[in-house]
Structures are given as structure tokens and as C-alpha cells.
C-alpha positions in Angstrom: 0.0 0.0 0.0 1.3 3.5 -0.9 0.3 6.2 1.4 1.1 9.9 2.0 0.9 11.9 5.4 0.6 15.5 5.1 1.0 17.9 8.2 0.3 21.4 7.5 1.9 23.9 10.0 2.1 27.6 10.1 5.5 27.7 8.5 6.2 24.5 6.8 4.0 21.8 5.1 5.5 18.4 5.9 4.9 15.4 3.6 6.0 11.8 4.0 5.4 8.9 1.5 5.5 5.2 2.4 5.5 2.3 -0.1 4.9 -0.7 2.2 5.6 -3.3 -0.6 8.8 -1.6 -1.7 9.9 -0.8 1.8 10.5 2.9 0.8 9.9 6.1 2.9 10.5 9.4 1.3 10.1 12.9 2.9 9.5 16.4 1.5 9.2 19.7 3.3 7.9 22.9 1.6 6.9 26.4 2.9 3.3 26.7 3.9 0.9 29.1 2.0 -1.4 30.4 4.7 -3.7 32.0 2.0 -4.0 28.6 0.2 -2.9 25.7 2.4 -4.0 23.1 -0.3 -1.7 24.6 -2.8 1.3 23.9 -0.7 0.0 20.3 -0.1 -0.2 19.7 -3.8 3.2 21.1 -4.2 4.7 18.8 -1.6 3.1 15.6 -2.7 3.7 16.2 -6.4 7.4 16.5 -5.5 7.3 13.3 -3.4 5.7 11.2 -6.2 8.0 12.5 -8.7 10.9 11.5 -6.7 9.4 8.1 -6.2 8.7 7.5 -9.8 5.1 7.0 -9.1 1.9 8.5 -10.8 -1.0 10.2 -8.8 -3.3 7.2 -9.3 -0.6 5.0 -7.8 -1.4 6.4 -4.3 -3.9 4.6 -2.0 -4.5 6.9 0.7 -3.7 10.5 1.8 -3.7 11.3 5.5 -3.8 15.0 6.5 -3.3 16.9 9.8 -4.7 20.5 9.6 -4.5 23.6 11.8 -7.3 25.4 10.1 -9.8 24.7 13.0 -6.9 25.4 15.5 -6.3 28.9 13.9 -9.9 29.5 13.9 -10.2 28.9 17.6 -7.1 31.0 18.5 -8.0 34.0 16.3 -11.7 33.8 17.2 -12.4 34.0 13.5 -15.5 31.8 13.5 -18.3 31.5 10.9 -21.5 33.2 11.9 -23.6 30.5 13.6 -27.2 30.4 14.8 -28.7 28.4 17.6 -32.2 26.8 17.9 -32.8 25.9 21.5 -35.5 24.5 23.7 -37.9 27.1 25.2 -36.2 28.8 28.2 -32.7 27.7 27.0 -31.9 30.3 24.6 -29.1 32.0 26.7 -27.6 29.0 28.0 -24.5 29.3 25.9 -23.8 33.0 27.1 -24.7 32.5 30.7 -22.4 29.4 31.0 -21.3 28.2 34.4 -20.3 31.7 35.7 -16.6 30.5 35.9 -13.8 32.8 34.9 -10.4 31.9 33.6 -8.8 34.4 36.0 -11.2 35.0 38.8 -9.1 37.8 40.4 -8.6 39.9 37.1 -11.0 42.8 37.5 -10.3 43.6 33.8 -11.0 40.1 32.6 -12.4 39.7 29.0 -15.6 37.7 28.9 -15.8 34.4 27.0 -16.7 35.0 23.4 -20.3 34.4 22.5 -20.2 32.4 19.3 -23.9 33.1 18.5 -25.1 36.4 19.6 -28.7 36.8 20.9 -30.1 38.0 17.7 -28.9 34.7 16.3 -30.5 32.5 18.9 -34.2 31.4 19.0 -36.1 29.1 21.4 -38.7 26.8 20.3 -41.6 25.4 22.3 -41.3 21.5 22.9 -39.9 19.7 25.7 -38.3 16.4 26.5 -38.1 15.3 30.1 -35.1 13.8 32.1 -36.4 10.3 31.4 -36.5 10.9 27.7 -40.4 11.1 27.6 -42.1 13.9 25.7 -43.7 16.5 27.9 -44.5 19.1 25.1 -44.8 18.5 21.3 -42.5 20.4 19.1 -44.1 23.5 17.6 -43.1 23.1 14.1 -44.8 26.3 12.8 -42.7 28.3 15.2 -39.7 26.4 14.3 -39.9 27.2 10.7 -40.4 30.9 11.4 -37.4 30.8 13.6 -35.1 29.3 11.1 -36.1 31.8 8.4 -35.3 34.6 11.2 -31.8 33.0 11.9 -31.0 32.8 8.2 -32.1 36.5 7.5 -29.8 37.4 10.6 -26.7 35.9 8.6 -26.4 32.4 10.2 -24.2 30.3 8.0 -24.7 27.2 10.2 -27.4 26.4 12.8 -26.8 24.4 16.0 -29.9 22.5 17.4 -29.7 22.5 21.2 -32.3 20.5 23.0 -32.8 19.9 26.6 -32.2 16.2 27.5 -31.6 15.3 23.8 -29.0 12.7 24.9 -31.9 10.7 26.4 -34.3 11.2 23.4 -33.0 13.2 20.1 -36.6 13.1 18.5 -37.1 16.9 18.7 -33.5 17.6 17.5 -33.7 15.2 14.6 -36.9 16.8 13.5 -35.5 20.4 13.8 -32.5 19.3 11.6 -35.1 18.1 8.9 -37.0 21.4 9.1 -33.6 23.4 8.7 -33.0 21.3 5.5 -36.6 22.1 4.2 -36.4 25.9 5.0 -32.7 26.7 4.5 -31.2 24.0 2.1 -27.8 25.6 1.9 -27.3 26.2 5.6 -25.4 23.6 7.7 -27.1 22.1 10.6 -26.0 19.9 13.5 -27.8 18.4 16.5 -26.1 18.5 19.9 -27.0 14.8 20.4 -24.9 14.2 17.3 -21.9 15.8 18.7 -22.0 14.9 22.3 -23.7 12.6 24.7 -22.8 15.0 27.6 -25.8 15.1 30.1 -24.9 18.8 31.1 -26.5 21.0 28.7 -23.9 23.8 28.7 -20.9 21.7 27.5 -23.2 19.8 25.0 -24.8 23.0 23.7 -21.3 24.6 23.3 -19.9 21.6 21.5 -22.6 21.8 18.9 -22.2 25.5 18.6 -18.4 25.2 18.1 -19.1 22.6 15.5 -21.7 25.0 13.6 -19.2 27.8 14.0 -16.2 25.7 12.4 -18.0 23.6 9.7 -18.8 26.4 7.1 -14.9 27.2 7.2 -13.7 23.5 7.2 -16.2 22.3 4.5 -14.9 24.5 1.6 -11.3 23.8 2.4 -11.8 20.0 2.7 -13.8 20.0 -0.7 -11.3 22.2 -2.3 -8.5 19.9 -1.4 -10.3 16.9 -2.6 -11.1 18.6 -5.8 -7.5 19.7 -6.2 -6.3 16.2 -5.5 -8.9 14.8 -8.1 -8.0 17.2 -10.8 -4.3 16.2 -10.2 -5.1 12.6 -11.1 -5.2 11.4 -7.4 -7.8 8.7 -6.6 -6.8 8.1 -3.1 -9.2 8.4 -0.1 -8.7 11.4 1.9 -8.5 11.1 5.7 -8.1 13.8 8.4 -6.7 13.3 11.9 -9.0 14.2 14.7 -8.2 15.6 18.2 -8.4 12.1 19.6 -5.5 11.0 17.4 -7.8 8.8 15.2 -8.5 9.3 11.4 -11.7 10.1 10.0 -12.8 10.2 6.4 -13.0 13.6 4.7 -16.7 13.5 4.4 -17.2 13.0 8.1 -14.7 15.6 9.0 -16.7 18.3 7.0 -19.9 17.6 8.9 -20.5 16.1 12.4 -16.6 16.0 13.4 -15.7 19.5 12.6 -15.3 20.2 16.3 -13.0 17.2 16.5 -10.5 18.9 14.4 -9.5 21.6 16.9 -6.4 19.7 17.7 -5.9 18.0 14.4 -2.4 19.0 13.6 -0.9 18.4 17.2 -2.6 15.1 17.6 -0.4 13.4 15.0 2.8 14.1 16.9 1.6 12.4 19.9 0.5 9.4 17.8 4.1 9.3 16.4 5.4 9.3 19.9 3.3 6.2 20.8 4.6 4.5 17.8 8.3 5.4 18.4 8.0 4.3 22.1 6.5 1.0 21.0 9.4 0.4 18.6 12.2 1.3 21.1 10.3 -0.3 24.1 10.2 3.0 25.9 6.9 3.2 27.8 7.0 6.8 29.2 7.5 9.7 26.9 7.1 13.4 26.8 6.5 14.4 23.3 7.7 17.9 22.2 7.0 19.2 18.6 8.2 22.7 18.1 7.5 24.2 14.7 7.6 27.6 13.4 4.6 28.9 15.2 3.8 26.7 18.3 5.0 24.1 20.5 2.8 20.9 21.2 3.5 18.9 24.3 1.8 15.5 24.8 2.4 12.7 27.6 2.7 8.9 26.6 2.5 6.9 29.9 2.8 3.2 29.9 2.7 3.1 26.2 -0.6 4.9 25.8 -1.4 8.4 25.0 -4.0 10.1 27.3 -7.5 11.1 26.4 -9.5 13.6 28.1 -13.2 14.6 27.8 -13.3 17.8 29.6 -11.2 19.9 27.3 -11.4 23.8 27.3 -10.5 26.0 24.4 -7.9 28.8 25.0 -10.7 31.3 25.5 -12.3 29.1 28.3 -15.2 27.8 26.2 -15.7 24.0 27.0 -15.4 21.3 24.4 -16.3 18.2 26.2 -15.4 15.5 23.4 -12.6 13.0 23.1 -9.3 14.9 22.8 -5.7 13.8 23.4 -4.2 15.6 26.3 -2.0 18.2 24.4 -0.7 21.4 25.8 -0.2 23.8 22.9 1.6 27.1 23.4 2.7 29.9 21.1 6.4 29.0 21.1 8.2 28.3 17.9 11.0 29.4 15.6 8.7 32.3 14.3 7.7 33.4 17.7 8.3 37.2 18.0 10.4 38.7 20.9 9.2 41.9 22.4 9.5 44.2 25.5 6.5 44.5 27.7 5.2 47.6 29.5 7.4 46.7 32.5 10.5 46.5 30.4 10.7 42.6 30.6 11.6 40.5 27.7 8.7 38.3 26.3 8.5 35.8 23.4 5.4 34.9 21.6 2.6 33.9 21.3 2.5 36.2 18.2 4.4 34.5 15.5 5.9 35.8 12.2 4.6 32.6 10.4 5.7 31.6 7.0 5.4 35.0 5.6 6.8 37.6 6.3 8.6 35.1 8.6 11.8 35.7 10.7 14.0 38.7 9.6 16.7 36.4 8.6 14.3 35.0 5.9 14.5 38.1 3.9 10.8 38.1 3.0 9.8 41.3 4.7 9.8 40.4 8.4 11.0 43.2 10.6 10.6 41.8 14.3 13.2 39.7 15.9 12.2 36.0 16.4 13.6 32.8 18.1 15.1 31.8 14.6 16.9 35.1 14.3 18.3 34.6 17.9 19.4 31.0 17.1 21.2 32.2 14.0 22.7 35.1 15.9 24.2 32.4 18.3 25.3 30.4 15.2 23.3 27.3 16.3 21.6 27.5 12.9 23.8 27.3 9.7 24.2 30.6 7.8 23.9 28.5 4.8 20.1 28.1 5.3 17.4 25.6 6.1 16.0 22.9 4.0 19.4 21.8 2.8 20.2 25.4 1.7 16.9 25.8 -0.1 16.0 28.5 2.2 18.8 31.0 2.7 19.4 32.9 6.1 20.7 36.4 6.4 22.7 36.6 9.6 23.6 40.2 9.4 19.8 41.0 9.3 19.2 38.8 12.3 22.0 40.4 14.1 20.4 43.9 13.4 17.1 42.9 14.6 18.2 41.2 17.8 20.7 44.1 18.3 17.8 46.6 18.3 16.1 44.7 21.0 19.2 44.4 22.9 19.8 48.1 23.0 16.2 48.5 24.6 17.1 46.1 27.4 20.8 47.2 27.8 22.2 43.7 27.0 24.9 42.5 24.5 23.9 40.9 21.2 24.7 37.4 22.4 23.2 37.9 25.8 19.9 39.2 24.3 19.9 36.4 21.7 20.4 33.9 24.6 17.6 35.7 26.6 15.0 35.2 23.6 15.8 31.5 23.4 15.7 31.2 27.2 12.3 32.8 27.6 11.0 30.5 25.1 12.4 27.4 26.7 11.0 28.6 30.0 7.6 28.9 28.4 7.9 25.2 27.0 9.2 24.0 30.4 6.1 25.4 32.2 3.9 23.7 29.7 5.6 20.4 30.1 5.4 20.8 34.0 1.6 21.5 33.7 1.0 18.3 31.6 3.0 16.1 33.9 1.5 17.6 37.1 -2.0 16.8 35.9 -1.4 13.1 36.6 1.3 13.3 39.2 4.0 12.1 36.7 7.6 11.9 37.8 9.5 13.4 34.7 12.7 11.5 36.0 11.0 8.4 34.8 10.4 9.8 31.2 12.2 10.4 28.0 11.8 13.5 26.1 11.1 13.0 22.4 12.1 16.3 20.6 10.5 16.8 17.2 9.6 19.5 14.9 12.2 21.6 12.8 13.1 23.5 16.2 12.6 20.8 18.9 16.3 19.7 18.8 17.6 23.2 19.4 16.1 23.4 22.8 15.8 19.6 23.7 18.8 19.3 26.1 18.2 22.6 27.8 14.7 21.6 28.6 15.7 18.1 29.8 18.4 19.7 32.1 15.7 22.2 33.5 13.1 19.4 34.0 15.6 16.7 35.2 14.5 14.5 32.4 17.4 12.0 32.0 17.2 11.2 28.2 16.4 13.1 25.0 15.3 11.0 22.0 15.7 12.7 18.4 13.8 10.7 15.8 15.3 10.2 12.3 13.2 12.9 10.8 12.1 15.4 13.6 10.9 18.0 11.2 8.4 15.5 9.7 7.6 13.6 13.0 3.9 14.6 12.8 3.5 13.8 9.2 4.9 10.3 9.8 2.6 9.9 12.8 -0.4 10.3 10.5 0.7 7.2 8.5 0.4 5.3 11.8 -3.0 6.5 12.9 -5.9 4.4 12.9 -9.6 5.2 12.0 -11.4 6.0 15.1 -15.1 6.5 16.4 -15.9 7.5 19.9 -19.3 6.8 21.3 -20.6 7.2 24.7 -24.0 6.5 26.5 -24.8 8.5 29.7 -26.1 6.5 32.8 -26.3 7.0 36.5 -25.7 3.7 38.3 -25.0 3.2 42.0 -22.2 0.6 42.2 -23.8 -0.8 45.3 -26.9 -1.6 43.3 -25.2 -2.3 40.0 -26.8 -4.5 37.4 -23.8 -5.6 35.4 -26.1 -6.6 32.7 -27.3 -2.9 32.2 -23.7 -1.8 31.6 -22.9 -4.7 29.2 -26.2 -4.0 27.3 -25.2 -0.3 26.8 -21.6 -1.3 25.7 -22.9 -3.9 23.4 -25.2 -1.3 21.6 -22.2 1.2 21.4 -20.0 -1.6 20.0 -22.6 -2.5 17.4 -22.7 1.2 16.3 -18.9 1.6 16.3 -18.5 -1.6 14.1 -21.1 -0.3 11.8 -19.5 3.1 11.2 -16.1 1.2 10.5 -18.0 -1.0 8.0 -19.3 2.2 6.2 -15.7 3.5 6.3 -14.7 0.4 4.3 -12.6 -1.2 7.0 -12.5 -5.1 6.6 -14.1 -7.1 9.3 -10.8 -8.6 10.4 -9.3 -5.2 11.1 -12.2 -3.8 13.2 -11.5 -3.5 16.9 -13.4 -2.1 19.8 -12.0 -0.7 23.2 -14.4 -0.4 26.2 -14.4 2.0 29.2 -16.6 3.3 32.1 -16.8 6.8 33.5 -16.7 6.3 37.4 -16.8 8.8 40.3 -17.6 9.0 44.0 -21.0 10.0 45.0 -21.3 13.8 45.2 -18.5 14.5 42.8 -19.2 16.5 39.6 -16.7 14.8 37.1 -15.7 11.3 36.6 -12.5 9.3 35.9 -12.5 7.2 32.7 -11.3 3.6 33.4 -10.6 1.2 30.6 -12.3 -2.2 30.8 -12.5 -5.5 29.2 -15.7 -7.4 28.2 -16.7 -9.9 31.1 -14.3 -8.3 33.5 -15.3 -8.4 37.2 -16.7 -5.1 38.3 -14.7 -5.3 41.6 -11.5 -5.3 39.4 -12.7 -2.1 37.8 -13.4 -0.5 41.0 -10.0 -1.3 42.3 -8.5 0.4 39.3 -10.7 3.4 39.8 -9.6 4.0 43.4 -5.9 3.5 42.1 -6.3 6.0 39.3 -8.2 8.5 41.6 -5.2 8.3 44.1 -2.7 9.0 41.4 -4.7 11.8 39.7 -5.9 13.7 42.7 -3.8 12.5 45.6 -6.5 10.7 47.6 -8.9 8.0 47.2 -11.8 6.6 49.3 -12.3 2.7 48.9 -15.2 2.7 51.3 -17.2 5.5 49.8 -20.2 5.3 47.4 -19.3 5.0 43.8 -21.3 5.8 40.8 -21.0 4.9 37.0 -21.9 7.8 34.8 -21.1 6.7 31.3 -20.4 3.7 29.2 -17.9 4.4 26.4 -16.7 2.4 23.4 -13.9 3.3 20.8 -14.2 1.7 17.4 -10.8 1.6 15.6 -9.2 0.2 12.6 -5.8 -1.6 12.7 -3.4 0.7 11.1 -1.5 -0.3 7.9 2.2 -0.7 8.9 2.7 1.2 12.0 6.4 0.2 11.9 7.5 2.4 9.2 10.6 1.6 6.9 13.6 3.7 7.2 14.1 6.5 4.9 16.5 6.7 2.2 19.1 9.4 3.3 21.1 11.7 0.9 23.6 13.9 2.8 22.8 17.4 2.3 26.0 19.0 3.5 29.7 18.5 4.1 29.7 19.2 7.9 32.7 21.0 9.1 33.2 23.3 12.1 32.0 26.8 13.2 32.0 29.0 16.3 28.8 28.4 18.3 27.6 30.2 21.4 26.8 28.0 24.4 25.1 29.0 27.6 27.3 26.4 29.4 30.4 28.1 28.4 29.3 31.7 28.3 31.3 32.2 25.0 31.6 31.0 21.4 33.3 27.5 21.1 34.8 25.9 18.0 32.3 23.2 17.5 32.1 20.1 15.0 29.1 20.4 12.6 28.0 16.8 11.9 25.8 15.8 8.9 22.9 13.7 10.6 23.1 10.7 8.4 26.8 10.5 8.2 26.4 9.1 11.7 26.0 5.3 11.8 24.3 3.1 14.3 26.2 2.6 17.4 28.4 5.8 16.7 28.9 8.2 19.8 29.2 12.0 19.7 30.5 14.0 22.6 29.2 17.5 23.0 29.7 20.1 22.0 28.4 19.4 18.5 25.8 20.5 16.1 23.9 17.9 14.1 22.2 19.2 10.9 19.7 17.6 8.5 17.6 18.8 5.8 14.6 19.3 8.3 16.0 20.0 11.6 19.0 20.9 13.6 20.1 19.4 16.9 22.2 21.1 19.6 24.4 18.8 21.6 26.0 21.2 24.4 29.1 20.5 26.4 28.7 17.8 28.9 26.3 15.7 27.0 26.8 12.7 24.7 24.7 11.2 21.9 24.6 7.7 20.3 22.8 6.7 17.2 20.7 3.3 17.7 19.7 0.7 15.0 16.6 2.7 14.0 18.6 6.0 13.2 17.3 7.6 16.3 19.6 9.7 18.4 19.7 9.2 22.2 21.4 11.8 24.3 22.2 11.8 27.9 24.4 13.7 30.3 28.0 12.4 29.9 29.4 10.3 32.8 32.5 11.7 34.3 
């Protein structure tokens, strides 16, 4: 099977082609085109297939990670959404829970309202908590409300019914009415987005979906058409925030809200696969690109899921998401001086255009890439094997201007820029680890992305992480992760069962129905029966608690074993447990997934892109420039050891090995770095 993985970042678009039969892996990296991301994708994959000697019709599948939804959320550039709500619930999405991101900030900015009041309407009709109909749906009023919402400019409509997770009949009918009254307007029911029993998170998930779908739909359709026009007949898949793939058709509609962490999710999947190959169970994945840094935790060989995610602006999105911490820290992050005279870095980024000052594309603000070039950690010959030239004099001028503002020398200012960004990343890693009480001394840091290797050892030292792992192609790590991802369907059924009066048959019946639906979805996706799998879990909590802990289960497993694992997980997560307390089961969950094709990817064919040599490089450890060997990445052979200081360069990334650390290449072309023993 021939597959292509494409990860679109803010600065570069990364492409990886795998031919399983020939055992070939090829990589390509091209500048992103923010105004037309699909154009960069076509450019990258066209170069790949030309190098492989293949025709477009020879490709079987294209897997894509996109930051379209991520950027919409960060920039709050949503499509105009409307809301049809149960009578009395019109303002639920604006009232929220009265929680504030910063409770002591007197000048706090309220959470954005994705659908202002003039684009919200309430409809008579009521479903009770047990799923019975209390009041019939007023269809005449609904039709009038739909026409009003369209007149107010709604590009999409979210249908948010009370207790629809118990009985979605009213929501289903309202979706039909929208199709009849406004055929060109996208519509989604909250019960199709989330089975969350709390109305605010469920209503918000549907509204986020409605605010994203009109923006994602044209992009995905345009990409499909461009691939088709270029001769590709391959199925297009898009990775979801859960780390699983979905067909493009599903991604455009009911799964739009699941793409908020689409791009970052692929890097965590790649971390899981890398850990399995190297038999490393605990990993911190760090993917640093041009715009952002994405941090994930792989514990005991598994990526963690959470169902209570909040968007950066505080809005809840209670659907399946990998635990990923994303911050505005990358090579393009802009350095600036705040009102108090302190140096800050990010979250604003120069992106691909105009980019860092050293790119020579019109950027005029100093960035992290400019600082690294000043310190000579990056080659003045340029990035992408010399395909992107860097102007060190321009970088020195930009960083020098900032240095004058804070009264520092050129190198001290450049080092300060890098150190501030690294401190931001270290804080994000600590937050991720603290959430589950992880001891980072038991973890390995996987540094990926084009800029990950530049800061990897500095972060490991600061966080007392004993080892750093650099994959063979760190700059294309997420794109490779796409090729190892599985199709995935996350289904759940809310319930409220007292463990003391538990009827195991009730839980088994719920999970059996969820499994049937999950397997049916995989069948529709064209997955052969022998490659369909289902994983089970239960949400469990102590009586009186608001939120639950998700516990993986096995069919037929004794319930007392599940309870024992719940107490253990609660102890690790929250620092306490109460084995004698009353326990409730609040939801049954099933994940339907396909078995991925060839998760153990072949090694890439490597062509050295430079001659190596030596250059003066500034290291914090020395406080001065050191004459440093510059090694071409794939001139290093398995078993070879390198002592710092050294710079290791390759076409897609640069790795800094400081004094006092050593590196060894393993049989899979990964570099493992550790503090040198005296």
C-alpha cells in the first residue's frame, strides 16, 4: 500500500510517502501558504511522487493533519452561527457556568459568544429527563425561527435541545426542518456531537461545530477537488483531536469540532509508535515548529485522552481529545518588550510570511529563529538543505535593536530570547505532567519539529528528564505519525448507576449497543471485518462528585477489578482515594478503531545534504563561542557516539548537543542523548 501523510503547519508543510511493498519512505518539506494551504499540499506531494517515480493514481491513501480549526479557535475567526434551543434555554451558551479563567482579574475579558442573541431562537417543545415527551415540538414556530436566523446571517445552525441525549427526536426533526427551510445552511444536532448530560458543554460543542463547519467544509472540498484534478484517486483522511483518523466526508460535517487539535494530535500518535518500537513506555513528546510547541504525555505506552477540554478562551469542548498542551512558542515566535521592560517571546508569530527577519521576506521583528542564527546554532547556509537562505547580518541587526532596549549585549539578548521561549515550554511540560502526578525523571523527552532539537537538552536539564530522543526526521515527525494513525469512532452513553446496586447486565447492554454502532461505522468506512476493533471504558466517580474518571475495561471483566483500578487512578490523579465511599458509574464508552497499515514504518533513504565542518557556536554552558564540529545527521552510523559540544544538521532540523552531554545513534537511526558520565 502506498500512503502519503501531510502535516500543514504555520511555517512549513511536511509530507511523507511510504510504499509498504517496496519498503521505501521518502520525505519532503515545503513552505506553507497560509492563504492557500491546499496549494502547498499539492506542491509537496507532487514533489514526493516525482522523486518516487510514481503517478498520482498509484497512491492509495492521503492522511492529513490540519491547523485550520486550531487557527480559527485561536484567532476567534468563527463563521456566523445560529442556535435553535428548547424554550427557556436560549441564553445557556452565553450564561455558561459563571466560571472565569482568571477570577481575580478585574479587567478580565468575558468568554466570546459564538452566536449572539439575535442569532439565537427558542422553540416550544420539551423532552423530560427520562426521555419522555412533555410538550410536542411547535413546528410552525420552528420554521419561522429558522427563516429569522438565516435572515440574521447564520451560515450554520446548532440545534440544542434539553435532554436530547436521552431522546433526540425533537432535535432530529428540527434538523429536517432546517433542511426544508434553508437547504444551503449547515445544521448539526447537539445529540450528534456529544452525549454529555450537562446542557452547557453539550450546547457549546454543537455551537463550536456550527461555527467551524462552514470554514472547514470549503477547505476540505477544495483539497479533494484539487487532488482529483491532479489525478489522485486516493481516499482522503483527516486526523481528529482524539488521534484517530476520519474520512474527509465525516470531517466536514459532524466531526468539525473534533479537528481543533488535528495537527498536534499526529505528533502524539508518532510518539506512541516510536515508544513501542524502542520499548520505551514513558515519553514526553515535544513538537516545536515555526508557530507553536505541542506537548503530549505517553504513559505506559498509551496516549492520554480527556473528555473535559476547554478552548484557550475558556469555552468547554467536552469531546474526546488527546491531552495536548499547545503554546505559542516556535521558531517564528516574536520577541518583544512589555510595559514593565521585561523580555517576552510569543505567542505572536511571524509565520511563513513575512517570517523571521533572516528569511528576507519582509519580516522586521526579531524572532527565536533570528536569535538561534545570531548564536550560530543554525547554519548561515540556510534551512531545508540550503533551499531557504538565512541572512545572519539582518538577524543580528534585529536582535541588536532589541538588545539596545534592554541594555544587553547581542549574544546575551539572543540567549535571553531563546531562554524565555524554553521557560515557556518547560512550564507547559510541567503542567502536563502535574495533571497526573507524573515523575519526569522516569520519562524520555522526544524532541521533534524543525526547532525541537535546538532546545531539547536545555529543557531536559531544567526538568531533570534523564534522556532525550531525536527521531530520524524530527521535522516531519507529525507527518509520519499520520501514517501510523487508525480510523477512530468515539461513542458514549450516559447513565447514572449506583455501584452498590449495580446490574452488570445494564452496563453490558449499553456497551454492546455502542459496539454495534462503532463496528457499523467502521463498516461504512470500508474497513474489513478482520481489522475492526473496539475498546471499552466506564466513567466512574465518588458520590457527590461533579466529574468522573474514565477507566478502561475488558468485556466480561469483574466489576470489583474495575473499582480497584478506579480507586488507584483517583489516588494517582488527585492524591487521595476513598475505597469505602459510594461509587457511581456515569457513562459507558466504546472506541471503534481500525488496525493501522504498517505502524512500523520503513527507514528513509538518506542523501547527505551538507559537508559538515566546524563553526563557532555560542553555548550558555561556556558563556562564549566554542569551536564546534558540525555533523551531517546521516553520516552518523548506528552505534556511533558523539561527545558535546556538537551541532547535528539535517535537511528538516538542527540538533544542539551542548558540552557535558553525549549522543549515540541506535539501529533505527534515532539519536539518544544523555548527560555524559565523568
